[in-house]
C-alpha positions in Angstrom: -151.9 34.9 -66.9 -150.7 32.0 -67.5 -153.1 29.4 -69.7 -155.4 27.0 -68.1 -155.2 23.4 -69.0 -156.6 20.1 -68.4 -157.0 16.7 -69.2 -160.2 16.7 -71.4 -162.4 19.9 -71.5 -166.5 18.0 -71.9 -168.0 20.8 -74.5 -172.0 21.0 -72.8 -172.8 19.8 -68.5 -176.3 18.0 -69.7 -177.4 13.7 -69.8 -173.7 12.9 -71.3 -171.5 15.4 -70.4 -172.0 14.4 -66.9 -171.3 10.7 -67.6 -168.0 11.2 -68.7 -166.9 14.1 -66.8 -168.0 11.9 -63.2 -166.6 8.9 -64.6 -163.0 11.2 -65.8 -162.5 12.1 -62.7 -163.6 9.6 -60.1 -162.6 6.5 -61.5 -159.4 7.5 -63.8 -158.7 10.6 -61.6 -158.2 12.7 -64.8 -158.3 16.7 -64.8 -161.4 17.5 -66.2 -163.3 20.8 -67.5 -166.8 20.9 -67.8 -168.6 23.9 -69.8 -172.4 24.6 -69.7 -174.0 27.1 -71.4 -176.6 27.5 -68.6 -176.8 27.6 -65.0 -176.0 25.9 -62.4 -178.9 25.7 -60.3 -182.8 25.7 -60.9 -186.3 25.9 -59.5 -186.6 23.5 -56.8 -189.9 23.3 -58.3 -188.2 20.9 -60.6 -187.0 18.2 -58.6 -190.6 17.6 -57.8 -192.7 14.7 -60.0 -194.8 16.8 -61.3 -193.1 20.6 -61.5 -192.1 20.5 -64.6 -195.3 20.9 -65.7 -194.7 24.1 -64.5 -192.2 24.9 -66.6 -193.8 23.3 -70.4 -194.5 27.1 -71.4 -192.0 28.9 -70.3 -188.2 29.7 -71.7 -186.7 29.7 -68.4 -184.1 26.6 -68.9 -185.1 25.8 -72.5 -183.2 27.7 -76.1 -186.1 28.2 -78.2 -184.3 27.3 -81.6 -185.3 28.3 -85.0 -187.2 26.2 -87.4 -187.5 26.8 -91.2 -190.9 27.0 -92.0 -191.6 23.7 -93.4 -193.6 23.1 -96.5 -195.0 20.5 -95.9 -196.9 21.2 -93.3 -198.5 24.6 -94.6 -195.6 27.1 -94.2 -195.7 25.8 -90.2 -192.6 26.2 -87.8 -193.5 23.4 -85.1 -191.6 24.6 -81.0 -188.5 22.9 -80.9 -187.3 23.1 -77.6 -183.5 22.4 -75.8 -182.6 22.4 -72.4 -180.5 24.7 -71.0 -179.2 23.7 -67.3 -176.3 22.2 -65.6 -177.8 18.6 -66.0 -179.5 18.9 -69.4 -182.7 17.1 -70.7 -182.3 15.3 -67.2 -183.1 18.5 -64.9 -185.8 19.6 -67.3 -187.9 16.7 -68.8 -191.2 13.9 -68.0 -187.9 11.6 -66.3 -189.2 8.6 -68.5 -187.3 5.3 -68.5 -187.3 3.9 -71.6 -184.2 1.9 -73.5 -185.7 1.3 -76.8 -185.7 -2.2 -78.4 -183.2 -4.7 -79.3 -183.8 -4.1 -83.2 -182.4 -0.4 -82.7 -178.7 -1.3 -81.1 -178.5 -4.2 -83.1 -179.2 -2.7 -86.6 -176.3 -0.2 -85.1 -173.8 -2.9 -85.1 -174.8 -4.5 -88.1 -173.9 -1.5 -89.7 -170.9 -0.6 -87.6 -169.5 -4.0 -89.1 -169.9 -5.4 -85.2 -168.4 -2.9 -83.2 -169.7 -3.2 -80.3 -173.3 -1.0 -79.6 -175.7 -4.1 -79.9 -178.0 -4.1 -77.1 -175.5 -6.9 -75.7 -173.0 -4.5 -75.7 -174.6 -1.8 -73.8 -177.3 -3.8 -71.6 -174.6 -3.5 -69.3 -173.9 0.2 -68.8 -177.6 0.5 -68.4 -177.6 -2.5 -65.4 -174.6 -0.7 -64.4 -176.6 2.6 -64.2 -180.1 1.5 -62.6 -181.0 1.8 -58.8 -184.1 0.0 -59.9 -186.4 0.4 -56.5 -188.5 -3.3 -57.7 -187.0 -4.5 -60.7 -183.8 -6.5 -60.8 -181.8 -9.3 -63.4 -181.1 -10.2 -65.7 -182.2 -6.6 -67.8 -181.9 -4.3 -64.0 -179.6 -3.1 -61.6 -180.8 -2.2 -57.7 -177.6 -0.3 -56.5 -177.0 2.3 -59.3 -177.0 6.2 -58.9 -179.7 6.7 -61.8 -182.2 5.6 -59.5 -185.2 5.0 -61.6 -189.3 3.8 -60.1 -192.9 3.8 -61.0 -194.8 6.7 -59.7 -196.4 7.7 -56.3 -199.8 7.9 -57.8 -202.0 6.3 -60.9 -205.1 8.6 -62.1 -208.0 7.3 -62.6 -207.9 7.8 -66.5 -204.4 5.9 -67.0 -205.6 3.0 -65.3 -208.8 3.0 -67.4 -206.3 3.1 -70.7 -204.9 0.5 -69.6 -207.4 -2.1 -69.4 -209.5 -0.6 -72.9 -206.2 -2.1 -74.1 -205.9 -5.3 -73.0 -209.8 -5.5 -73.8 -208.6 -5.0 -77.1 -206.1 -8.1 -76.8 -203.1 -5.4 -76.3 -201.2 -7.6 -73.5 -199.8 -5.7 -70.1 -196.3 -5.3 -70.6 -194.8 -4.9 -66.6 -191.7 -4.0 -67.7 -190.8 -1.7 -71.2 -187.0 -1.7 -70.5 -187.3 -5.9 -70.2 -187.9 -8.7 -72.3 -190.4 -7.7 -73.9 -191.5 -3.8 -75.2 -194.7 -4.5 -76.8 -197.8 -3.7 -75.1 -199.9 -1.2 -72.7 -197.8 -0.5 -69.2 -196.9 2.4 -66.6 -194.1 4.1 -67.4 -191.1 3.6 -65.6 -189.3 7.4 -64.4 -186.2 8.7 -63.1 -187.0 9.3 -59.4 -185.7 8.3 -56.2 -187.9 6.1 -54.9 -187.0 7.4 -51.1 -187.7 10.7 -51.8 -190.1 11.1 -54.3 -187.8 13.9 -56.4 -186.8 13.5 -59.7 -183.3 11.8 -59.8 -181.4 13.8 -62.8 -177.7 13.0 -64.5 -176.5 15.6 -61.8 -177.4 13.9 -58.8 -177.2 10.5 -60.2 -173.9 11.4 -61.5 -171.9 14.4 -61.4 -172.5 15.9 -57.4 -170.7 12.8 -56.0 -167.4 14.5 -57.6 -168.6 18.6 -58.0 -165.8 19.2 -54.4 -163.2 17.3 -56.1 -160.1 18.7 -57.0 -160.2 17.8 -60.2 -163.5 18.9 -61.7 -163.7 22.6 -63.5 -167.5 23.0 -63.8 -167.9 26.7 -65.4 -171.4 27.7 -65.9 -174.0 30.3 -68.2 -170.0 30.0 -70.6 -170.6 29.5 -74.3 -168.0 27.4 -75.7 -167.6 29.5 -79.5 -165.0 27.8 -81.0 -163.0 24.1 -81.1 -158.9 25.5 -81.5 -157.0 23.0 -83.6 -153.7 22.5 -84.4 -151.4 20.8 -87.1 -155.0 18.0 -86.6 -155.5 18.5 -82.9 -158.1 20.1 -81.5 -156.3 21.5 -78.3 -158.5 23.4 -76.5 -161.5 25.2 -76.8 -162.7 29.2 -76.7 -165.3 30.7 -74.1 -167.1 33.1 -73.5 -168.7 33.5 -70.1 -169.4 35.2 -67.1 -165.2 37.0 -67.0 -165.4 37.4 -70.0 -163.4 35.4 -73.6 -160.7 32.7 -73.1 -159.2 30.0 -74.5 -158.5 26.6 -72.3 -156.2 24.4 -73.3 -156.9 19.7 -73.7 -154.0 18.0 -73.1 -155.5 14.5 -73.8 -159.1 15.4 -75.4 -161.6 18.0 -76.3 -165.3 15.8 -75.7 -168.2 17.2 -76.9 -171.4 16.7 -75.2 -173.8 19.9 -76.7 -176.5 17.6 -78.1 -177.9 16.8 -81.4 -179.0 20.9 -82.1 -174.9 22.5 -80.9 -172.4 20.0 -81.4 -172.9 20.5 -85.3 -173.0 23.9 -85.3 -170.1 23.8 -82.8 -168.3 22.2 -85.9 -168.8 23.5 -88.7 -168.0 27.2 -86.7 -164.6 25.7 -86.1 -164.3 24.2 -89.2 -165.2 21.0 -89.3 -168.5 20.1 -91.9 -169.6 20.4 -95.1 -167.7 22.6 -97.3 -170.2 24.6 -99.5 -171.8 25.4 -95.8 -168.4 27.0 -94.5 -167.7 28.3 -97.0 -171.2 30.3 -97.6 -170.2 31.4 -93.7 -166.6 32.6 -94.2 -165.8 29.7 -92.6 -161.9 27.7 -93.2 -162.7 24.4 -94.5 -160.3 22.9 -92.0 -161.8 18.8 -92.5 -165.2 17.9 -95.1 -167.6 16.2 -93.9 -170.7 16.5 -95.6 -172.7 15.0 -92.6 -171.9 17.5 -89.9 -175.6 18.3 -89.7 -177.6 16.0 -91.3 -179.6 12.2 -90.6 -181.7 14.5 -87.8 -184.5 12.2 -86.6 -186.4 13.0 -83.5 -190.2 11.9 -82.5 -192.9 13.3 -83.4 -197.0 14.0 -82.4 -200.3 14.0 -83.3 -203.4 14.0 -80.1 -206.9 13.6 -80.1 -209.0 14.8 -77.3 -211.9 13.8 -75.9 -213.8 15.7 -72.8 -214.8 13.9 -69.6 -217.8 13.2 -67.4 -215.5 13.7 -64.5 -212.4 14.4 -62.6 -210.9 10.7 -64.4 -207.0 13.4 -63.9 -205.3 16.5 -63.0 -206.9 19.1 -65.2 -207.2 22.4 -62.5 -205.4 20.1 -59.2 -201.8 22.7 -60.1 -204.0 26.0 -59.2 -205.9 27.3 -56.6 -206.2 25.3 -53.3 -206.1 22.3 -55.3 -202.8 22.8 -56.1 -202.0 24.1 -51.9 -203.4 21.3 -50.6 -201.8 19.0 -53.7 -198.5 21.0 -52.7 -199.2 19.7 -48.7 -199.2 16.5 -49.1 -196.8 15.8 -51.0 -194.2 17.9 -48.6 -195.3 15.8 -45.5 -196.1 13.0 -46.8 -194.6 12.5 -50.7 -197.9 10.8 -52.3 -200.7 12.4 -53.8 -200.9 14.0 -57.3 -197.1 16.2 -57.0 -195.5 12.4 -57.0 -196.6 12.2 -60.7 -195.0 13.5 -64.1 -199.2 13.3 -65.1 -198.0 10.7 -68.6 -198.2 8.0 -66.2 -198.6 5.0 -69.3 -198.4 3.9 -72.5 -198.6 0.9 -75.0 -196.0 0.1 -77.8 -197.6 -1.2 -80.7 -198.1 -1.5 -84.1 -201.9 -0.2 -85.3 -201.0 -2.0 -88.5 -200.7 -5.5 -87.0 -197.3 -6.2 -87.2 -195.3 -8.0 -84.2 -192.6 -4.7 -84.0 -193.1 -1.7 -82.7 -193.9 1.2 -84.7 -196.4 3.7 -82.0 -195.7 4.7 -78.5 -199.8 5.6 -77.7 -199.5 8.1 -74.4 -202.1 8.5 -72.6 -202.2 12.0 -70.9 -205.3 12.1 -68.5 -206.0 15.6 -69.3 -206.2 18.4 -72.4 -202.6 19.0 -73.4 -201.9 20.7 -76.5 -198.5 21.6 -76.9 -197.6 25.8 -76.6 -197.7 26.1 -80.4 -201.8 24.8 -80.7 -204.6 26.8 -80.1 -208.3 25.9 -80.1 -209.3 23.9 -76.6 -210.2 25.0 -73.6 -208.9 23.1 -71.2 -211.4 21.2 -69.0 -211.3 17.3 -67.7 -210.4 15.4 -70.2 -208.1 12.8 -71.9 -205.2 13.1 -74.5 -203.6 10.2 -76.8 -201.3 11.4 -78.2 -199.1 8.6 -80.9 -195.3 9.2 -81.0 -193.5 8.2 -84.4 -191.2 5.6 -83.0 -188.9 5.6 -86.3 -189.6 8.3 -88.1 -188.2 7.7 -91.9 -187.9 11.5 -93.2 -184.5 12.9 -92.1 -183.9 16.4 -91.4 -180.9 19.2 -91.3 -178.9 21.4 -88.8 -177.3 24.6 -90.5 -175.5 27.6 -89.7 -177.0 30.6 -89.7 -174.7 32.9 -89.7 -170.8 32.7 -88.6 -171.0 33.8 -85.6 -171.2 31.9 -82.8 -174.4 33.6 -81.0 -176.7 32.6 -83.5 -179.2 30.0 -83.2 -178.9 27.3 -85.6 -181.0 26.8 -88.3 -183.0 23.3 -87.5 -185.1 22.0 -90.4 -187.4 18.7 -88.8 -188.8 17.2 -91.5 -191.8 16.4 -90.0 -193.7 14.1 -91.9 -191.1 15.1 -94.8 -191.5 10.8 -96.1 -195.2 10.1 -96.6 -194.7 6.9 -95.1 -194.5 8.9 -91.6 -198.5 10.5 -92.1 -199.0 7.3 -93.2 -198.6 5.9 -90.0 -199.2 9.0 -88.0 -202.6 8.6 -89.3 -203.3 4.8 -88.7 -202.4 5.6 -85.4 -204.7 8.2 -84.6 -207.6 6.0 -86.2 -206.0 3.6 -83.2 -206.8 6.3 -81.0 -210.2 6.8 -82.0 -210.7 3.1 -81.4 -209.4 3.4 -78.1 -211.7 6.4 -77.3 -214.5 4.1 -77.5 -213.2 1.1 -75.5 -214.8 0.6 -72.3 -214.2 1.3 -69.4 -212.7 4.5 -70.9 -215.9 5.2 -73.6 -217.6 5.1 -70.1 -215.9 8.1 -69.1 -215.6 10.3 -72.4 -218.1 12.8 -73.0 -216.8 13.8 -76.6 -213.9 14.0 -78.7 -213.6 17.8 -78.7 -210.2 18.1 -81.2 -210.1 17.8 -84.0 -213.5 16.5 -84.1 -215.2 13.6 -85.2 -216.2 15.2 -88.2 -212.6 15.1 -89.2 -213.0 11.5 -90.5 -211.6 10.9 -93.9 -207.6 10.6 -94.3 -207.7 13.9 -95.9 -209.1 15.7 -93.2 -206.6 13.8 -90.6 -203.7 14.7 -92.6 -204.7 18.3 -92.0 -205.2 17.3 -89.1 -201.3 15.9 -88.3 -200.1 18.9 -89.8 -202.1 21.7 -87.8 -200.5 19.7 -84.9 -197.6 18.0 -85.3 -195.1 18.4 -82.1 -192.0 17.6 -81.4 -191.3 14.5 -78.5 -188.2 16.2 -77.4 -185.9 13.5 -78.4 -183.5 14.5 -81.4 -180.9 12.7 -82.8 -178.6 11.8 -86.1 -176.9 15.1 -86.8 -172.9 13.9 -86.5 -174.1 9.9 -87.1 -171.0 7.1 -86.4 -170.8 4.9 -89.3 -167.7 3.0 -91.4 -165.1 4.7 -93.0 -166.5 4.3 -96.8 -170.2 6.3 -95.3 -169.8 9.0 -96.5 -172.0 10.6 -94.3 -170.4 9.3 -91.1 -169.2 11.8 -89.0 -167.9 9.9 -86.6 -166.6 7.0 -86.0 -167.6 3.1 -84.6 -164.9 5.0 -81.0 -167.0 8.5 -81.6 -163.8 9.7 -82.9 -164.2 13.2 -84.8 -162.9 11.4 -88.8 -159.8 13.6 -89.9 -159.4 14.9 -86.5 -157.0 13.8 -83.4 -158.1 14.5 -80.0 -162.0 15.1 -80.4 -165.5 13.0 -79.9 -168.5 13.5 -79.4 -171.3 11.6 -76.8 -173.9 13.1 -77.1 -177.5 11.7 -79.2 -176.2 13.3 -82.0 -173.5 10.2 -82.6 -176.6 8.0 -82.9 -177.4 6.5 -86.5 -181.3 5.5 -86.2 -183.6 7.3 -83.4 -184.3 4.6 -80.4 -187.4 3.7 -80.5 -188.4 4.8 -77.3 -187.8 8.0 -74.8 -184.2 8.8 -75.4 -182.3 10.0 -72.3 -181.4 6.5 -71.4 -179.6 5.2 -74.4 -177.6 8.7 -74.0 -176.8 8.0 -70.6 -175.5 4.3 -71.7 -173.4 5.2 -74.3 -171.6 8.0 -72.0 -171.5 5.8 -70.0 -169.5 3.2 -72.7 -167.8 6.0 -74.8 -165.2 6.5 -71.5 -164.2 3.3 -71.5 -163.4 3.8 -75.2 -161.9 6.8 -74.5 -159.7 5.6 -71.3 -158.6 2.5 -72.8 -161.0 0.2 -71.5 -162.7 -0.9 -74.9 -164.0 -4.4 -72.9 -166.7 -6.5 -73.9 -168.8 -6.0 -70.4 -171.6 -8.4 -72.3 -173.1 -10.6 -70.0 -175.8 -14.2 -70.6 -179.0 -12.4 -71.7 -181.4 -15.6 -71.8 -184.1 -13.1 -74.2 -183.7 -9.4 -75.1 -186.7 -7.1 -75.8 -189.6 -7.9 -78.2 -188.4 -11.4 -78.5 -189.6 -14.7 -77.3 -189.0 -15.3 -73.7 -189.0 -18.6 -71.1 -188.0 -15.7 -68.2 -191.3 -15.0 -66.3 -192.4 -11.1 -66.0 -192.0 -9.2 -63.2 -195.0 -8.4 -61.2 -195.7 -4.6 -61.2 -196.5 -3.8 -57.2 -199.8 -3.0 -56.0 
């Protein structure tokens, strides 16, 4: 049988892979193979805004990675999942659309010597991707394929949280992706306002080219190794429903497998820390010490209170209430199914600084991660302070040279004492919100960790017991200058020491962005296509003021 050849092989069908494959096919008429380990189709329930909550406790579309016991957490190993389906995280996440802070991207660009990764450089990519239902220039696009809107419903508790934060002097922010991230507001989501359905990377980018003759999509197929020849990536080995095969790329192999799997695949292929590879009997092709290092992830800790009434969504996903809500959604596209259940948040610094360090989520029910027990579901509210820029750095290593073995993930939550200190400050701030009108008029009492847990030592123990991922791992193949010993890719996303191999996913981020990471990943992938095809042009457009800085632009008003 003749070898199958393509111009580009894209490994990973998540958010970044969908963007890259679609543009290479539609705009450059390239022959593209997109390989995804998960299935092609998923439950139609996940297209409903509230539907993802049905799958939070299941492994149907998730890979549950092996986490090393964390010494600083008393040996606990928090759950760390990764999407495993075409569309990746965009197909199963809570759909929050947050770009981050100007300083995030400007910090990258400064460290890279002005290589075109500043906020001004990336803003045009955000804009041209976006089809926002109510926000426009200068920060938003209105006719792009990625549909962004506010939710179809906001609970009484979410609105009370907004009012309580303003009572505490936190300003209302109509657009976290506009002139100012600081403040409290309703989050934007990747939901099509017209249909009230999820807009995943498949919906926005891949579906228009799925029938194109130049695109081949293989699902339920695992890439086991990158084929290297004379210092160049020439293809990949795969295992799928039809067995094993080697496929060839005439131009480039593009890795989009995510922060955990991209470094694993590099190491299996002989690219990574020499000591780690030798330990598993893998021949070292390129000694890159940074592969698998620099892991960062947002993490959060809950404060939970019981309420005096049904101000949120407890019980709305079962029994007659579920049937009523489902029927209302099917007939009118309104009601509880049109919300993700996480509607409002605040970007704050509980220690009084100008730049937010905490994203404080309001979840209008009793919500705990599935590896935390001890609280019975009831009418309530959960406030989750999420640390925006953790200082600790974790790692991803090989468990063995067996391609089917999952990597070993060491997230290092609270591996830096400053991360724990800031999280405790966030918990104390959340408690103050619970005691501020009008939230305090709805709350009966704190049930977790409980009002008796007051000292720093008590709250530190609570943090170690309950800290969980916010599902935003980045950084394990970071961009850097030539002199950076831990840089894995150059500013043009090429893997150092190997020709014809690039990385386009969240693993290239030098530092984590201040907010949910799906939007930045989509923009990174979009810019990557221009770099890959030699169109590395500056798309900069004049902007009066970037987020978090003084602006003369009047803020957009949230629709009533």
